[in-house]
Short mmCIF file of the C-alpha atoms (twelve columns), coordinates in Angstrom:
data_MODEL
# 
_entry.id   MODEL 
# 
loop_
_atom_site.group_PDB 
_atom_site.id 
_atom_site.type_symbol 
_atom_site.label_atom_id 
_atom_site.label_alt_id 
_atom_site.label_comp_id 
_atom_site.label_asym_id 
_atom_site.label_seq_id 
_atom_site.Cartn_x 
_atom_site.Cartn_y 
_atom_site.Cartn_z 
_atom_site.pdbx_PDB_model_num 
ATOM 1   C CA . MET A 1   108.040 73.886 88.295  1 
ATOM 2   C CA . ILE A 2   105.025 74.221 90.798  1 
ATOM 3   C CA . GLY A 3   104.292 77.254 92.836  1 
ATOM 4   C CA . ILE A 4   102.240 76.851 96.093  1 
ATOM 5   C CA . PHE A 5   101.979 80.664 97.347  1 
ATOM 6   C CA . GLY A 6   100.897 80.579 100.869 1 
ATOM 7   C CA . ALA A 7   102.356 77.575 101.575 1 
ATOM 8   C CA . ASN A 8   102.756 78.605 105.134 1 
ATOM 9   C CA . GLY A 9   98.755  78.530 106.406 1 
ATOM 10  C CA . PHE A 10  97.760  75.194 106.963 1 
ATOM 11  C CA . ILE A 11  96.647  74.511 103.208 1 
ATOM 12  C CA . GLY A 12  99.429  75.135 102.166 1 
ATOM 13  C CA . ARG A 13  101.525 73.291 104.497 1 
ATOM 14  C CA . HIS A 14  100.139 69.755 103.932 1 
ATOM 15  C CA . LEU A 15  99.901  70.260 100.145 1 
ATOM 16  C CA . VAL A 16  104.101 71.301 99.290  1 
ATOM 17  C CA . ARG A 17  104.522 68.195 101.844 1 
ATOM 18  C CA . ARG A 18  102.622 66.789 99.554  1 
ATOM 19  C CA . LEU A 19  104.080 67.551 96.697  1 
ATOM 20  C CA . ALA A 20  107.142 68.129 97.195  1 
ATOM 21  C CA . GLY A 21  109.830 64.958 96.268  1 
ATOM 22  C CA . GLY A 22  107.266 64.458 93.427  1 
ATOM 23  C CA . PRO A 23  108.124 64.296 89.626  1 
ATOM 24  C CA . GLU A 24  108.101 67.925 89.724  1 
ATOM 25  C CA . ARG A 25  110.001 70.779 91.824  1 
ATOM 26  C CA . VAL A 26  107.740 72.919 94.236  1 
ATOM 27  C CA . ARG A 27  108.529 76.341 95.112  1 
ATOM 28  C CA . ALA A 28  106.887 77.209 98.363  1 
ATOM 29  C CA . VAL A 29  105.817 81.055 98.320  1 
ATOM 30  C CA . SER A 30  104.812 83.043 101.691 1 
ATOM 31  C CA . ARG A 31  105.093 86.283 103.430 1 
ATOM 32  C CA . HIS A 32  105.887 84.725 106.236 1 
ATOM 33  C CA . ILE A 33  107.743 81.322 106.514 1 
ATOM 34  C CA . ASP A 34  108.126 79.210 109.938 1 
ATOM 35  C CA . PRO A 35  111.379 78.187 109.632 1 
ATOM 36  C CA . ALA A 36  110.431 74.848 111.444 1 
ATOM 37  C CA . PHE A 37  108.416 74.202 108.632 1 
ATOM 38  C CA . ALA A 38  110.831 75.245 105.980 1 
ATOM 39  C CA . ALA A 39  113.775 72.836 108.208 1 
ATOM 40  C CA . SER A 40  111.180 69.782 107.921 1 
ATOM 41  C CA . LEU A 41  111.001 70.182 104.178 1 
ATOM 42  C CA . PRO A 42  113.542 68.197 101.532 1 
ATOM 43  C CA . THR A 43  115.997 70.425 100.208 1 
ATOM 44  C CA . ASP A 44  115.023 70.704 96.620  1 
ATOM 45  C CA . VAL A 45  111.452 72.631 97.820  1 
ATOM 46  C CA . GLU A 46  112.277 75.928 97.043  1 
ATOM 47  C CA . ILE A 47  111.952 78.882 99.703  1 
ATOM 48  C CA . VAL A 48  110.638 82.155 98.620  1 
ATOM 49  C CA . GLN A 49  109.332 85.088 101.302 1 
ATOM 50  C CA . ALA A 50  106.972 87.379 99.402  1 
ATOM 51  C CA . ASP A 51  104.275 89.924 99.555  1 
ATOM 52  C CA . LEU A 52  101.095 88.947 97.284  1 
ATOM 53  C CA . GLY A 53  101.140 93.455 97.600  1 
ATOM 54  C CA . ASP A 54  104.211 93.871 96.683  1 
ATOM 55  C CA . GLU A 55  103.882 93.251 92.602  1 
ATOM 56  C CA . LEU A 56  108.352 92.916 91.689  1 
ATOM 57  C CA . ALA A 57  108.112 90.062 94.892  1 
ATOM 58  C CA . MET A 58  105.409 88.817 93.694  1 
ATOM 59  C CA . ALA A 59  106.790 88.573 89.214  1 
ATOM 60  C CA . SER A 60  110.071 87.667 90.617  1 
ATOM 61  C CA . ALA A 61  108.331 84.675 92.794  1 
ATOM 62  C CA . LEU A 62  106.436 83.478 89.183  1 
ATOM 63  C CA . THR A 63  110.182 83.051 87.324  1 
ATOM 64  C CA . ASP A 64  109.969 79.303 85.090  1 
ATOM 65  C CA . LEU A 65  106.695 78.325 86.926  1 
ATOM 66  C CA . ARG A 66  104.795 76.110 85.462  1 
ATOM 67  C CA . VAL A 67  101.994 76.008 87.835  1 
ATOM 68  C CA . VAL A 68  100.768 78.268 90.276  1 
ATOM 69  C CA . VAL A 69  98.289  77.242 93.257  1 
ATOM 70  C CA . GLN A 70  96.854  80.101 94.850  1 
ATOM 71  C CA . LEU A 71  95.798  80.381 98.459  1 
ATOM 72  C CA . ILE A 72  96.375  83.912 99.924  1 
ATOM 73  C CA . SER A 73  93.556  84.978 101.349 1 
ATOM 74  C CA . THR A 74  93.149  86.771 104.430 1 
ATOM 75  C CA . SER A 75  89.262  86.779 104.194 1 
ATOM 76  C CA . SER A 76  87.199  84.549 106.849 1 
ATOM 77  C CA . PRO A 77  83.554  83.773 106.854 1 
ATOM 78  C CA . GLY A 78  84.290  84.270 110.826 1 
ATOM 79  C CA . LEU A 79  84.841  87.814 110.684 1 
ATOM 80  C CA . GLN A 80  81.641  87.711 109.075 1 
ATOM 81  C CA . ASN A 81  80.850  91.886 106.938 1 
ATOM 82  C CA . ARG A 82  82.115  93.697 109.581 1 
ATOM 83  C CA . TYR A 83  85.160  94.481 106.943 1 
ATOM 84  C CA . ALA A 84  83.680  94.392 103.016 1 
ATOM 85  C CA . VAL A 85  85.770  97.313 102.546 1 
ATOM 86  C CA . SER A 86  88.702  96.081 103.911 1 
ATOM 87  C CA . ASP A 87  87.891  92.559 101.852 1 
ATOM 88  C CA . ILE A 88  87.656  94.022 98.498  1 
ATOM 89  C CA . ARG A 89  91.171  96.003 98.617  1 
ATOM 90  C CA . ASP A 90  92.735  92.976 100.468 1 
ATOM 91  C CA . ASN A 91  91.384  90.347 98.459  1 
ATOM 92  C CA . VAL A 92  90.435  91.538 95.319  1 
ATOM 93  C CA . LEU A 93  92.797  93.683 93.912  1 
ATOM 94  C CA . PRO A 94  96.012  92.306 95.275  1 
ATOM 95  C CA . GLN A 95  94.160  88.912 93.463  1 
ATOM 96  C CA . VAL A 96  93.959  90.460 90.352  1 
ATOM 97  C CA . ALA A 97  97.646  92.282 89.858  1 
ATOM 98  C CA . PHE A 98  98.645  88.606 90.610  1 
ATOM 99  C CA . LEU A 99  96.532  86.847 87.384  1 
ATOM 100 C CA . GLU A 100 97.871  89.655 85.440  1 
ATOM 101 C CA . ALA A 101 101.423 89.122 86.675  1 
ATOM 102 C CA . CYS A 102 100.868 85.234 85.868  1 
ATOM 103 C CA . LEU A 103 99.765  85.925 82.491  1 
ATOM 104 C CA . ALA A 104 102.577 88.070 81.897  1 
ATOM 105 C CA . ALA A 105 105.191 85.134 83.193  1 
ATOM 106 C CA . LYS A 106 103.303 82.541 80.297  1 
ATOM 107 C CA . ILE A 107 102.016 80.181 83.611  1 
ATOM 108 C CA . GLU A 108 100.360 77.347 81.615  1 
ATOM 109 C CA . ARG A 109 97.871  76.689 84.713  1 
ATOM 110 C CA . TYR A 110 96.584  78.352 87.295  1 
ATOM 111 C CA . VAL A 111 94.418  76.528 90.400  1 
ATOM 112 C CA . PHE A 112 92.319  79.065 92.684  1 
ATOM 113 C CA . LEU A 113 90.865  77.592 95.840  1 
ATOM 114 C CA . SER A 114 87.332  78.920 96.889  1 
ATOM 115 C CA . SER A 115 84.971  78.699 99.275  1 
ATOM 116 C CA . GLY A 116 82.466  75.775 99.062  1 
ATOM 117 C CA . GLY A 117 81.153  77.338 102.327 1 
ATOM 118 C CA . THR A 118 80.796  80.261 100.686 1 
ATOM 119 C CA . VAL A 119 79.861  81.107 97.464  1 
ATOM 120 C CA . TYR A 120 76.356  79.736 97.119  1 
ATOM 121 C CA . GLY A 121 74.833  80.677 99.723  1 
ATOM 122 C CA . GLN A 122 71.860  79.741 101.190 1 
ATOM 123 C CA . PRO A 123 71.110  76.357 99.005  1 
ATOM 124 C CA . GLN A 124 67.802  75.208 97.346  1 
ATOM 125 C CA . THR A 125 68.827  71.947 96.860  1 
ATOM 126 C CA . LEU A 126 71.624  69.457 98.722  1 
ATOM 127 C CA . PRO A 127 73.833  68.039 97.987  1 
ATOM 128 C CA . ILE A 128 74.957  71.405 95.974  1 
ATOM 129 C CA . PRO A 129 75.991  71.623 92.109  1 
ATOM 130 C CA . GLU A 130 78.485  73.606 90.473  1 
ATOM 131 C CA . THR A 131 75.491  74.657 87.979  1 
ATOM 132 C CA . HIS A 132 73.669  76.162 91.048  1 
ATOM 133 C CA . GLU A 133 73.385  80.417 91.523  1 
ATOM 134 C CA . ALA A 134 76.329  82.289 93.144  1 
ATOM 135 C CA . ARG A 135 74.622  83.925 96.019  1 
ATOM 136 C CA . PRO A 136 76.879  84.471 98.716  1 
ATOM 137 C CA . LEU A 137 75.729  86.063 102.237 1 
ATOM 138 C CA . SER A 138 79.034  86.810 103.359 1 
ATOM 139 C CA . SER A 139 81.876  89.035 102.514 1 
ATOM 140 C CA . HIS A 140 84.166  86.515 102.089 1 
ATOM 141 C CA . GLY A 141 82.098  84.611 99.747  1 
ATOM 142 C CA . MET A 142 81.834  87.621 97.717  1 
ATOM 143 C CA . THR A 143 85.021  88.559 97.566  1 
ATOM 144 C CA . LYS A 144 86.217  84.842 96.533  1 
ATOM 145 C CA . LEU A 145 83.546  84.727 94.182  1 
ATOM 146 C CA . VAL A 146 84.495  88.058 92.280  1 
ATOM 147 C CA . VAL A 147 88.475  86.489 92.057  1 
ATOM 148 C CA . GLU A 148 86.521  83.208 90.063  1 
ATOM 149 C CA . GLN A 149 84.433  85.870 88.086  1 
ATOM 150 C CA . TYR A 150 88.339  88.142 86.685  1 
ATOM 151 C CA . ILE A 151 89.794  84.630 86.430  1 
ATOM 152 C CA . GLY A 152 86.750  83.433 84.217  1 
ATOM 153 C CA . MET A 153 87.210  86.967 82.187  1 
ATOM 154 C CA . TYR A 154 91.001  86.303 81.717  1 
ATOM 155 C CA . GLY A 155 90.265  82.569 81.126  1 
ATOM 156 C CA . ARG A 156 87.892  84.033 78.014  1 
ATOM 157 C CA . LEU A 157 90.179  86.943 77.010  1 
ATOM 158 C CA . HIS A 158 93.719  85.169 76.897  1 
ATOM 159 C CA . ASP A 159 93.010  81.611 77.146  1 
ATOM 160 C CA . LEU A 160 94.528  80.918 80.859  1 
ATOM 161 C CA . ASP A 161 94.367  77.388 81.835  1 
ATOM 162 C CA . SER A 162 92.528  78.055 85.105  1 
ATOM 163 C CA . VAL A 163 91.439  76.077 87.535  1 
ATOM 164 C CA . ILE A 164 88.771  76.935 90.440  1 
ATOM 165 C CA . LEU A 165 88.062  74.602 93.026  1 
ATOM 166 C CA . ARG A 166 85.165  75.394 95.535  1 
ATOM 167 C CA . VAL A 167 86.495  73.938 98.370  1 
ATOM 168 C CA . ALA A 168 84.370  72.385 101.512 1 
ATOM 169 C CA . ASN A 169 85.987  73.100 105.115 1 
ATOM 170 C CA . PRO A 170 88.834  71.749 105.720 1 
ATOM 171 C CA . PHE A 171 90.460  70.316 109.226 1 
ATOM 172 C CA . GLY A 172 93.632  68.035 109.916 1 
ATOM 173 C CA . PRO A 173 96.417  67.405 111.891 1 
ATOM 174 C CA . GLY A 174 98.584  71.523 111.944 1 
ATOM 175 C CA . GLN A 175 95.175  73.582 111.916 1 
ATOM 176 C CA . THR A 176 94.843  76.802 114.251 1 
ATOM 177 C CA . PHE A 177 92.242  79.028 115.385 1 
ATOM 178 C CA . ARG A 178 92.525  82.191 113.079 1 
ATOM 179 C CA . LYS A 179 90.073  84.700 112.304 1 
ATOM 180 C CA . GLY A 180 87.065  83.166 113.206 1 
ATOM 181 C CA . GLN A 181 87.593  80.148 111.299 1 
ATOM 182 C CA . GLY A 182 87.783  76.551 111.838 1 
ATOM 183 C CA . LEU A 183 85.614  74.869 113.656 1 
ATOM 184 C CA . ILE A 184 87.744  71.889 115.493 1 
ATOM 185 C CA . PRO A 185 91.050  74.363 116.411 1 
ATOM 186 C CA . ALA A 186 88.478  76.773 117.872 1 
ATOM 187 C CA . LEU A 187 86.872  73.520 119.775 1 
ATOM 188 C CA . LEU A 188 90.387  72.766 121.602 1 
ATOM 189 C CA . GLN A 189 91.173  76.637 121.562 1 
ATOM 190 C CA . ARG A 190 88.643  76.979 123.718 1 
ATOM 191 C CA . HIS A 191 88.897  74.078 125.898 1 
ATOM 192 C CA . ALA A 192 92.199  74.820 126.284 1 
ATOM 193 C CA . GLN A 193 92.291  77.860 128.004 1 
ATOM 194 C CA . GLY A 194 89.191  76.932 130.432 1 
ATOM 195 C CA . LEU A 195 86.319  78.644 128.506 1 
ATOM 196 C CA . PRO A 196 83.209  77.462 126.908 1 
ATOM 197 C CA . VAL A 197 82.792  76.235 123.887 1 
ATOM 198 C CA . ARG A 198 80.531  78.784 121.778 1 
ATOM 199 C CA . ILE A 199 77.152  77.727 120.041 1 
ATOM 200 C CA . ILE A 200 76.279  80.022 117.204 1 
ATOM 201 C CA . ASN A 201 73.108  79.671 115.862 1 
ATOM 202 C CA . GLY A 202 72.117  77.035 117.853 1 
ATOM 203 C CA . GLY A 203 74.456  74.580 116.364 1 
ATOM 204 C CA . GLN A 204 72.041  73.809 114.152 1 
ATOM 205 C CA . ALA A 205 74.316  74.527 110.988 1 
ATOM 206 C CA . ILE A 206 74.930  71.519 108.607 1 
ATOM 207 C CA . ARG A 207 78.784  72.158 107.152 1 
ATOM 208 C CA . ASP A 208 80.493  69.833 104.900 1 
ATOM 209 C CA . PHE A 209 84.183  68.288 106.508 1 
ATOM 210 C CA . LEU A 210 86.884  67.197 104.151 1 
ATOM 211 C CA . TYR A 211 90.069  65.795 105.871 1 
ATOM 212 C CA . ILE A 212 92.952  67.945 104.407 1 
ATOM 213 C CA . ASP A 213 95.163  64.449 102.919 1 
ATOM 214 C CA . ASP A 214 91.992  64.301 100.736 1 
ATOM 215 C CA . LEU A 215 92.153  67.954 100.059 1 
ATOM 216 C CA . ALA A 216 95.832  67.497 99.451  1 
ATOM 217 C CA . ASP A 217 94.894  64.612 96.759  1 
ATOM 218 C CA . ALA A 218 92.621  66.810 94.754  1 
ATOM 219 C CA . VAL A 219 94.714  70.210 94.496  1 
ATOM 220 C CA . ALA A 220 97.633  67.746 93.407  1 
ATOM 221 C CA . LEU A 221 94.878  66.064 90.648  1 
ATOM 222 C CA . SER A 222 93.840  69.393 89.602  1 
ATOM 223 C CA . LEU A 223 97.641  70.519 88.568  1 
ATOM 224 C CA . THR A 224 97.257  67.734 85.317  1 
ATOM 225 C CA . ALA A 225 94.188  66.816 84.940  1 
ATOM 226 C CA . PRO A 226 92.981  67.781 81.058  1 
ATOM 227 C CA . GLY A 227 89.672  68.079 81.504  1 
ATOM 228 C CA . ALA A 228 89.610  70.146 84.732  1 
ATOM 229 C CA . ALA A 229 90.885  72.950 82.083  1 
ATOM 230 C CA . GLY A 230 88.445  76.221 82.230  1 
ATOM 231 C CA . ARG A 231 86.495  74.507 84.849  1 
ATOM 232 C CA . THR A 232 85.125  74.909 88.262  1 
ATOM 233 C CA . ILE A 233 85.018  72.230 90.360  1 
ATOM 234 C CA . ASN A 234 83.076  71.100 93.948  1 
ATOM 235 C CA . ILE A 235 85.511  69.859 96.640  1 
ATOM 236 C CA . GLY A 236 84.141  68.747 99.739  1 
ATOM 237 C CA . SER A 237 83.086  65.431 101.651 1 
ATOM 238 C CA . GLY A 238 79.793  65.112 100.333 1 
ATOM 239 C CA . GLU A 239 78.256  64.382 103.413 1 
ATOM 240 C CA . GLY A 240 76.700  66.915 106.047 1 
ATOM 241 C CA . ARG A 241 77.235  67.363 109.703 1 
ATOM 242 C CA . ARG A 242 75.476  69.281 112.149 1 
ATOM 243 C CA . ILE A 243 77.693  71.518 114.317 1 
ATOM 244 C CA . VAL A 244 76.471  70.349 117.954 1 
ATOM 245 C CA . ASP A 245 77.193  66.440 116.381 1 
ATOM 246 C CA . VAL A 246 81.098  67.601 115.407 1 
ATOM 247 C CA . ILE A 247 81.262  68.769 118.663 1 
ATOM 248 C CA . GLU A 248 79.584  65.623 120.293 1 
ATOM 249 C CA . ALA A 249 82.217  63.301 117.588 1 
ATOM 250 C CA . VAL A 250 85.159  65.797 119.464 1 
ATOM 251 C CA . GLU A 251 83.928  65.309 122.437 1 
ATOM 252 C CA . SER A 252 83.874  61.036 122.024 1 
ATOM 253 C CA . VAL A 253 87.176  60.960 121.262 1 
ATOM 254 C CA . LEU A 254 89.003  62.671 123.306 1 
ATOM 255 C CA . GLY A 255 86.809  61.197 126.301 1 
ATOM 256 C CA . GLU A 256 85.729  65.052 127.626 1 
ATOM 257 C CA . ARG A 257 82.829  66.931 127.382 1 
ATOM 258 C CA . PHE A 258 83.364  70.788 127.183 1 
ATOM 259 C CA . ALA A 259 81.302  73.650 129.025 1 
ATOM 260 C CA . ARG A 260 79.451  75.209 126.349 1 
ATOM 261 C CA . GLU A 261 77.729  78.872 126.151 1 
ATOM 262 C CA . ASP A 262 75.045  80.551 123.784 1 
ATOM 263 C CA . GLY A 263 76.450  81.963 120.860 1 
ATOM 264 C CA . GLY A 264 74.048  84.302 119.632 1 
ATOM 265 C CA . THR A 265 72.809  84.095 115.816 1 
ATOM 266 C CA . ARG A 266 74.115  84.472 112.513 1 
ATOM 267 C CA . ASN A 267 73.042  85.733 109.555 1 
ATOM 268 C CA . SER A 268 75.592  85.950 107.584 1 
ATOM 269 C CA . ASP A 269 76.049  82.034 108.464 1 
ATOM 270 C CA . VAL A 270 74.123  79.907 106.035 1 
ATOM 271 C CA . ASP A 271 71.481  76.838 107.448 1 
ATOM 272 C CA . ALA A 272 73.179  74.498 105.463 1 
ATOM 273 C CA . ASN A 273 76.315  73.487 103.432 1 
ATOM 274 C CA . VAL A 274 77.433  69.797 102.192 1 
ATOM 275 C CA . LEU A 275 78.600  69.732 98.509  1 
ATOM 276 C CA . ASP A 276 77.522  67.789 95.415  1 
ATOM 277 C CA . ILE A 277 81.200  66.160 94.769  1 
ATOM 278 C CA . THR A 278 79.977  64.183 91.421  1 
ATOM 279 C CA . LEU A 279 82.344  66.486 88.759  1 
ATOM 280 C CA . ALA A 280 85.663  66.073 90.865  1 
ATOM 281 C CA . GLY A 281 85.152  62.210 90.290  1 
ATOM 282 C CA . GLN A 282 84.760  62.932 86.490  1 
ATOM 283 C CA . LEU A 283 86.965  65.404 85.995  1 
ATOM 284 C CA . LEU A 284 89.904  64.125 88.648  1 
ATOM 285 C CA . GLY A 285 89.305  61.002 89.026  1 
ATOM 286 C CA . TRP A 286 89.139  62.194 92.955  1 
ATOM 287 C CA . ARG A 287 86.699  61.132 95.981  1 
ATOM 288 C CA . PRO A 288 87.403  61.365 99.307  1 
ATOM 289 C CA . LYS A 289 89.269  58.515 101.056 1 
ATOM 290 C CA . THR A 290 89.349  59.276 104.835 1 
ATOM 291 C CA . PRO A 291 86.040  58.314 106.780 1 
ATOM 292 C CA . PHE A 292 85.287  61.477 109.234 1 
ATOM 293 C CA . MET A 293 85.975  60.116 112.363 1 
ATOM 294 C CA . ASP A 294 89.119  58.991 111.342 1 
ATOM 295 C CA . GLY A 295 90.267  62.527 110.144 1 
ATOM 296 C CA . LEU A 296 89.434  63.065 113.309 1 
ATOM 297 C CA . ARG A 297 91.054  61.057 115.304 1 
ATOM 298 C CA . LEU A 298 94.538  61.996 113.599 1 
ATOM 299 C CA . THR A 299 93.588  65.186 113.798 1 
ATOM 300 C CA . LEU A 300 93.462  64.993 117.951 1 
ATOM 301 C CA . ARG A 301 95.864  62.076 118.280 1 
ATOM 302 C CA . ASP A 302 98.498  65.389 117.016 1 
# 
């Protein structure tokens, strides 16, 4: 059985739907499961409401699982570095306790979704390969990197079979603007509220945007790919877009012009981030299938 932890989030919902009805049963685990989402799932998907910080509940949720996909995080690059201590408390300590519970439960493979957009820091080369030095500028990226290191340590000490996926900026239907994260839903929310779009750092930052179905495919492949064991793999589009160009693309699809305001600067943001996805092709046999504009149209018609 496959356990999706953080199943009620944007990525989790798409991944549960992607895996439901497949050759292996799915257990969807989250602190809260939206009733409408739960009702939309096939009856063979097991729903478990449990908090990552509750060690007994997590131990129970791990029973009979073969694979764990860990999506749970309360951190966000949009929060900058204002809550670094809380990040350590909420996004490192529970993750390490959960790793230990996975070892006790004899989980066969542990898949962790890290942040390809923040762990590397300012890039020395583009696109960024997995061998690039990791020097995060944000607490979000730092906590992800620390958890990666704990996963590696447990792999060396206890032969934990793990796969770390460093994911670019996913987008798609059903995404909401939370904790300062998610450019496209942020644009839609501000516009719907009659507020101008806030342009940070002049909108010149370059980012890698990945359609959610392509991300779900990559995660699904990582559950069984033998060559992925113990590896860290970039998952992105391999293409960079300026923030201002994404805003104009959204305006083009909607046929509307957004009011804009200067959002100032943010020094915890890197100037550019585009992931080298060569290794994902070699180890997973994966490449993204959805062109950016096609994904954007699918997102905005939702």
